[in-house]
Residue, then its C-alpha position, 0 to 999 in steps of 0.5 A: x703818801x710814802x712808801x705807800x706802793x711799797x707798802x701794798x706790795x708787802x701787804x698783798x704778800x702777806x695775804x697771800x701767804x697768811x692764807x696759804x697758812x689758814x692764819x689770814x684772820x689772825x694776821x688781820x687782828x694783828x695787823x688791825x691793832x699795829x694799825x691802831x696803835x701806830x695811828x694812836x702813839x706819836x712816840x711809836x710813829x716817831x721811833x719807827x721813822x727815826x734814822x738814829x734808833x738802830x733797826x734791830x732796837x725797833x723790832x724788839x720795842x715792836x715785840x715787846x709792844x705785841x707779844x701775842x701776835x701771830x709768828x707770820x706777823x713777828x716774821x713781818x717785822x723781821x723782813x722789814x728790819x731786814x729790808x730797811x722799810x720797818x718805817x711803814x708798818x703802819x702803811x702795811x697793816x692799813x693796807x692788809x686790812x683792805x687787801x683782806x676785806x676786799x679779799x672776803x668782800x667786805x668793803x668799809x662804810x662809812x656812815x654820819x649821825x648826829x649820835x652814835x649808832x644804835x646796835x639797832x640803827x647799825x643793823x638797819x644800815x647794814x640792811x641798806x648797804x646790802x640793798x644798794x652793794x649786795x655786800x656787807x661791810x664794816x661801819x665806821x661812825x663819824x658824827x656831825x651835827x650840822x647833818x642835824x638828824x638822819x644819816x650820810x653813808x659811803x661805801x666806796x664811791x657810792x653815797x646815800x644822803x638820808x640826813x635831815x639838812x639835805x631834805x631841807x635843802x632839797x625843799x629849799x631848792x624846790x620852793x625857790x623854783x615854784x616861787x620862780x614859776x609863780x612870780x611869771x604868771 
């Protein structure tokens, strides 16, 4: 993705500065809001990417949308406008969130289920994540009816498949192997 490398450098610098000023959590909330808003709005993405719209107007638009943000986050708008990089704001926000989570040893987990997670089930999955990795995680729930039941958990490059579909496939494989053995006798 274009701009990812630069976005990561900006995000690292922002996190360092936010940690120094002890506002990293506040900036995280701002970046989460920015990331979600940009992802949800095609118009905003187009505006930020447009070479026709002047950078200062883009900054004014952002400041109007994000009125209640931390001063450091407003400084990010200024910095990106000055360096003609305001078009990568969404990527910078996403990179900041990942770096922030890494810095406080929180990882991201994707849990695929047939139905939305309840609080009780989310707590059980959080316990399983802690058992498998030794760390807590923020949980993103994806719905996929093809797994039939149970859940599939992905944390980083680790996958734990406790789905009914997976168990049925294992049973099918064992059944085929045992039938192949029986037919040889």
